[in-house]
C-alpha positions in Angstrom: 11.0 15.3 -2.1 13.5 16.3 -0.1 12.2 18.9 2.2 9.2 16.2 2.0 12.0 14.0 3.9 13.7 15.7 5.6 10.5 16.8 7.4 9.5 13.3 7.8 12.9 12.5 9.3 12.2 15.5 12.0 7.9 15.0 12.5 9.1 10.7 13.2 12.2 12.1 15.3 10.3 13.6 17.4 7.7 10.0 17.2 11.0 8.4 18.6 11.6 10.9 21.9 8.3 10.3 22.9 8.3 6.3 22.4 11.9 5.8 23.8 10.4 7.6 27.1 7.8 6.3 27.6 9.7 2.6 26.9 11.8 4.3 29.9 9.2 5.4 31.9 6.9 1.9 31.4 9.1 -0.8 29.3 7.2 -2.8 26.7 4.3 -3.4 29.3 2.3 -3.1 25.2 3.4 -6.5 24.1 0.7 -7.9 25.9 -1.8 -5.7 24.4 -3.8 -7.8 21.3 -4.0 -5.6 17.1 -7.1 -5.3 18.4 -6.6 -3.4 21.8 -3.9 -1.1 20.0 -6.6 -1.3 17.1 -8.8 1.3 19.6 -6.4 3.3 20.9 -5.1 4.7 17.7 -9.2 5.0 16.6 -9.3 6.6 20.4 -7.2 9.4 19.5 -8.3 9.8 16.2 -11.7 10.3 16.8 -9.9 12.8 19.3 -8.9 14.6 16.0 -11.7 14.9 14.0 -13.8 15.6 17.7 -11.6 19.1 18.2 -12.2 19.9 14.5 -15.6 19.9 15.0 -15.7 21.4 17.5 -13.5 23.8 16.8 -12.5 23.1 20.8 -10.5 20.7 23.5 -10.7 20.9 26.6 -7.8 19.1 27.7 -4.5 20.7 26.5 -2.5 18.4 25.1 -3.3 19.2 21.6 -3.8 17.0 18.7 0.1 17.0 17.5 0.4 14.6 20.7 -2.5 12.8 19.1 -1.7 12.5 15.7 2.8 11.5 17.3 0.2 8.6 19.0 -1.3 7.3 16.1 1.7 7.3 15.0 4.2 5.4 17.7 0.8 2.7 18.1 0.6 1.9 14.3 4.2 0.6 15.0 3.3 -1.1 18.2 1.0 -2.8 16.2 3.6 -3.7 12.7 5.9 -4.7 15.8 3.2 -7.1 17.3 2.0 -8.7 13.9 5.4 -9.6 13.5 7.1 -11.1 17.1 3.0 -12.0 17.6 2.0 -10.9 21.0 3.7 -12.0 24.2 2.4 -12.9 28.0 4.5 -10.2 29.5 6.5 -7.7 28.3 9.2 -9.3 26.6 11.3 -7.3 25.2 14.6 -5.0 26.1 14.8 -0.7 24.8 17.4 -1.6 22.7 15.4 -4.2 21.3 12.4 -2.1 20.9 14.6 1.0 19.5 15.6 -1.5 17.2 12.7 -2.9 16.0 10.9 0.7 16.3 14.3 1.7 13.1 12.9 -1.2 11.3 9.2 -0.5 10.8 10.0 3.1 10.4 12.5 2.5 7.7 9.7 0.4 6.1 7.0 2.7 6.2 9.0 6.3 5.3 10.5 3.9 2.3 6.4 3.3 1.2 5.8 7.0 1.8 9.1 7.3 -1.0 7.6 5.2 -3.4 4.1 6.4 -2.7 5.3 10.6 -3.2 6.7 9.9 -6.0 3.5 7.7 -7.8 1.0 10.3 -6.3 3.3 13.6 -7.3 2.4 14.8 -2.9 -1.0 14.9 -3.5 -1.1 15.1 0.0 0.4 18.4 1.0 -3.4 20.0 -0.8 -5.3 18.4 1.2 -7.1 19.3 4.2 -5.6 18.1 8.2 -9.2 17.3 8.2 -8.8 15.2 5.4 -5.9 13.7 6.5 -7.5 12.2 10.0 -11.1 11.3 8.2 -8.2 8.9 6.1 -6.5 7.1 9.6 -10.4 6.9 10.4 -10.9 5.1 7.3 -8.4 2.8 7.3 -8.4 2.3 11.2 -12.8 1.2 10.2 -11.4 -1.2 7.7 -8.4 -2.8 9.6 -11.4 -3.7 12.6 -13.2 -4.9 9.5 -10.6 -6.9 8.9 -9.7 -8.4 11.9 -13.1 -9.3 13.0 -12.4 -11.6 9.2 -9.6 -12.6 11.0 -7.4 -11.2 8.7 -8.8 -12.2 6.0 -9.3 -10.9 2.2 -10.5 -11.5 -0.3 -8.7 -9.0 -2.7 -7.4 -6.2 -0.1 -3.9 -5.7 1.1 -3.0 -6.4 4.9 -3.7 -4.8 8.2 0.5 -4.3 8.3 -0.3 -2.1 5.2 -3.8 -0.3 6.8 -1.2 0.7 9.8 1.8 1.6 7.5 -0.6 4.5 5.8 -1.7 5.6 9.0 1.4 6.0 10.2 1.7 8.5 7.0 -0.9 10.3 7.0 -0.3 11.0 10.8 3.7 12.3 9.5 1.5 13.8 6.7 -0.6 15.8 9.0 2.0 16.9 11.5 4.2 18.4 9.3 1.1 20.9 8.2 0.6 21.3 11.4 3.9 22.5 11.8 4.0 24.1 8.2 0.5 26.1 9.9 2.4 27.2 13.1 6.0 28.6 11.3 
């Protein structure tokens, strides 16, 4: 588990660095996005990964690792939107946006640790393409919950699905890094 924590932290730090640089370039313009818009952005990234996995080729230079990082960052933005609500104008300072990123990342990391304890790191035996499929499945679930205006009868809420997608994307990044080592 110690190895996983180190790898997870390293991959998450890479995501945070991108998030911070984009905050510099764009500010918090993403604060105006409604949850379905964020869900669709995540869907686009996951669908591109699956397309590249199926075709075994790509025409745009940006690889699948950057798409997984984008999934992590958009999911964290979605978790922030759930907590803060949607803004009409960017309303967070860079420092507040980074603090909120860190809070949501820490909550999600704790969830990963708890699930890894119970599941025995089964994700390490999974194919990366299965992690992509799980992300897409979670997205379809989120879309269904959004269509029901957040109401569920028995299922976890949208936030739990975003957290699972973050963890699946980070697991995929760890696996990609290990495969390239």
